N, C-alpha and C positions, 0 to 999 in steps of 0.2 A: 505583444505586450512586453515592454521592457521596463527597467527601473525608472527611466525618464518619464515614461507614460504613467507609471504608478504615482510618482511625485507630482505630476501635472493633473491627472484626473482625480486622484484621491488624496489631495494635499491636506484636507481637513477631516476631522472626525465625522462631521455632518455628511460629507460626500460619501464616506465609507459606509455609513449607516444606510444611506439611500440605496446604495448598491445591494447591501445585504437584505434590505426589505424587499427589493424586486426579486432577488434570488430565492428568498425563503417563502414569499407569498406572491407568486406570479399573478394570482387573481385578486390580490388586495389583502391587507393585513387581517388576520383572524386570531382569535384567542387560542393559545396552545392547549388549553384545558378543555374547553367546550366546543371549539371550532366555529364559534359564532363571530360575526363581524364586530369590529372594535372601532373606537374613536381615538384619534391622535390628540394627546395633550399638548398644550403650549408650554413646553419645558425645554431647557437646554439639552437634556439627555434624550430627547425624542422618544418619550414614553407613550405607551398605548394603554387604553383602559377598556375592560370588558364589563358592561353593565350586567350581563347575564349572571356572571359568577363573581362579580366584584373583585376583579383581579387586575393589577397594574403590572406591566412588564415592558421590557425593551426588546429589540430585535435579536439581541445576543443571549437573552434568557433561555436556558435549557439547551444551549449549543456548546461547542468546544470553546467559544469565547467567554463562557460563563465565568463571572467573578474575576476577570482579568483586569489588571491595572495598567497594562501596556496600551499606549495609543493604538487605535485601529490602523493607522498608517503603517506602523511598524509590523503589525500582524500581516498586512497586505504585502509589505516588502519581503518579510520572511517567507511567506507562501510562494511568492514568485521565485525567490532564490532556490527553494527546495524543488520547485517545478522545473526550473531550467538547468539545474545541476545534474548532468547525465549520470554521474557516479555518486550523487548525493552530496550533502553539505553537513559538516560537523557543527555541533552546538557552539564550539569555541569560535568557529569562523562566523557564525551568525551573531554571536555576542560582540565580536570585534567590528564586524561590518556595520551593524545597526546601532552600536553604542549602548547595548543593554547592560544594566548595572552588574548583574551576577551571572555566573555560569549556570547556576541552578535555575534561574528564570528562563534563560535561553534553552536549556535542555528540556524543561517542561513545555515551553512553547513549541519546540520541534516535535515532541511526542504528541501534543494535542493535534497538530496538523497531520501527523502520520495516522493518528486515530481515525481521522476523517477520510483517509485515502483507502477506502474499501469499496468494493463493487456493490452497488445498491441492489442490483438484480443479477445474480450470477447465473449465467447460462452454461449449458454443457458444451464442451469442446467437441468438434466433429472434424470430418475430413481426415487428413493425415496428422496424427498426433504423436509427438515424441515424449517419452518419459524417462527420466534418469535421476540419479541421486548424486550428491556431492557432500563433502565433509569440510567443515570450517572450524577454526579455532583449535584449542588444545595444544599438545606438545608433539613434536615430530620424532626426535630421537632416531633420525635416519629412516623412518618409515613413512610411507605416504598412504593417503586414502584410508581404507578400512583398517590398515595396520597401525595407524597412529592412535595415541592415547587421548582420552578426554575430548574427542571430536564431537561436534554437533552435526546432526544429519539434516540436510535440506533436500527435499524432493522437488524437482522441477517438472512441470508438464507444460508443453508448448504446442499449440496448433500451428502448423506451417501456414504462414500468411495470416495468422490470427493471434489470439491472446496468449499470454504467458501467466503461469501461476507458480508461486513458490510456497512451500510449506515446511515449517520447522517440525520435523518428525522425531518421535522418540527412538525409532529404530528402523531397520529395513526388513523386518520380518514379513512374511508373505501376507499375513492378515492385515498389517498396516498398509502395505502397498495396495491391497484389494480395496480397502476403505477409500483411499484417495482416487482410485480408478472409478469406483461406483459413484462417488460424489461429484466428479468433474468431467468424466468422459461419456459422451453420448453413446447409446446403444447402436446408433447408426454410423459409428465411426468407420471410416474407410480402411485405415490401417493404424495399428498401434505399434509403435516402434520403440524398442528398448535395447539395452546392451545384454550381455549374456549372463547377468546375475541370476543365479538359479531360482531365487525367490519369485521372480517375475512370472515364471511358468505357471505355478499354481494360482497366483493372484489373478493373472489375466484370465485363466480358464474359469475360475469360480465367478469372476465378474461377468462372464458371458462373452468374452472377446477372443476366445481361443483361436478360431479360424482366421481372425484378422491380425493375429500377433506375428510380428517379424522381429528377429533378433540379429544384432550385428555382433560378431564374435571378436571383441577387442583382445581377448586372451591369445588369439591366434595372429594378432597384428593386423586385423582387417578393420578398417574404419569407415569405408564407404563401399557399398555393393549395390550399384544401381541406385534405386530410390531408397534403399535401406541404410539409414545412418541416424545418429543422434547429434549431429553437429549443430543443428539449430538450437536445441535446448542447451547444449554445452557452451555455445557462444553467450547465452544469457547468464550461465553460471560464471563465466569469465568476467562479465560486467559486475555481477554481485560481489565477487571476490576482490575486484579492483576497488570497489566502494569500501569494503571492510578493511582492506590493507592500506589503501592510499588516502581514504577520506575519514572514515570513522575511527580507524586504528584499533580501537578496543571496544567491543560491545559485549554485554552480558548475555548468557543463554536465555535469561528471562525475557529480554526485549528483542531477541533475534527475529521473531515473527513480525514485529512491527517494522523492522528495517527491510525484511523481505517483501512485505506488503507494499511499502513505499516504492521500492525498486520496481515491482511488477506494475503498480498503478501508473507510474511515470512512463515505463517502457511501453505499455499498451496504448498510451496516448501520445507517443513521441512525435507523430506526424500531425497532431491536432493543433489547430491555431487557437483553440478555446480551452487549452489545458488549465490556465490560471483561473478562468471563470468557472470551469467545471469543478475545480478543486474547492473554490469558495462555496459553490452550491452544496457540495458534500459537507463543508464545514458548518453550514447553518442548518443542516438536517441531521447531522450526527449527534449522538448522545453526549452528555457531559462526561469529561474525564477528569476526576479530581486528582490532586497530587497524592492523597492518601491511597487511592485505588491504584494509581500508577506505581507507587513504591511499596505496596503491601507485600 
């Protein structure tokens, strides 16, 4: 799917709505309130009506498209641009490329698409799993990593040959690391690989993975020792940082998790030919994100 395909296949609002109907209700339109079958009204806006609860609605009601005044064709184009940009795309670029009137509208549009870029059924990571932390933003003053001031912590967990997950964490205390291990890594993991940060020892042990834990001693200048390394998750950190520095330039700590989620969602589907359609499917099943909630 490319921009030419979007403009050809979804050139009108009617065609866009037809696609959203098929994605939202594969078995046929149903009422979002009572889940009963509905009838289609003969209107320009392609409305549906539920006799059971006397409710009139459109395919975009209760989704991230809710109350948007942008043409659906521009929504589809913006979604494709975010899907295909390996290092992300800024709201300024979306605004210029699609001719959107204001930066505020473009920024809100991008965040609503990111809001839908979540895993609907998150499974535990297994096999050989790498876990590491990195630091973004803040001031350097000649110091790097944990020595820098006002840095935000991002924890990365990546299964070799499998999925990647990013988390904006409050700190790298042992209890925090343990929480992410318990929530994301299977009890049947083959190996859990980390660097030599001291806090990993207690976190991994309490999470029940002590015998499977292997550490690579970066402080001694050792970066690969046979199968023991964290290079796989560190390459994903590199991509995230290139997105922050080269694409988004400046992001707030408040919204950092949204950008991390977008990057991981796209990365995990990088070889899928259905990335665009899969993202649209998430967009018609995700909850409403109001501007007030986004900026609260």
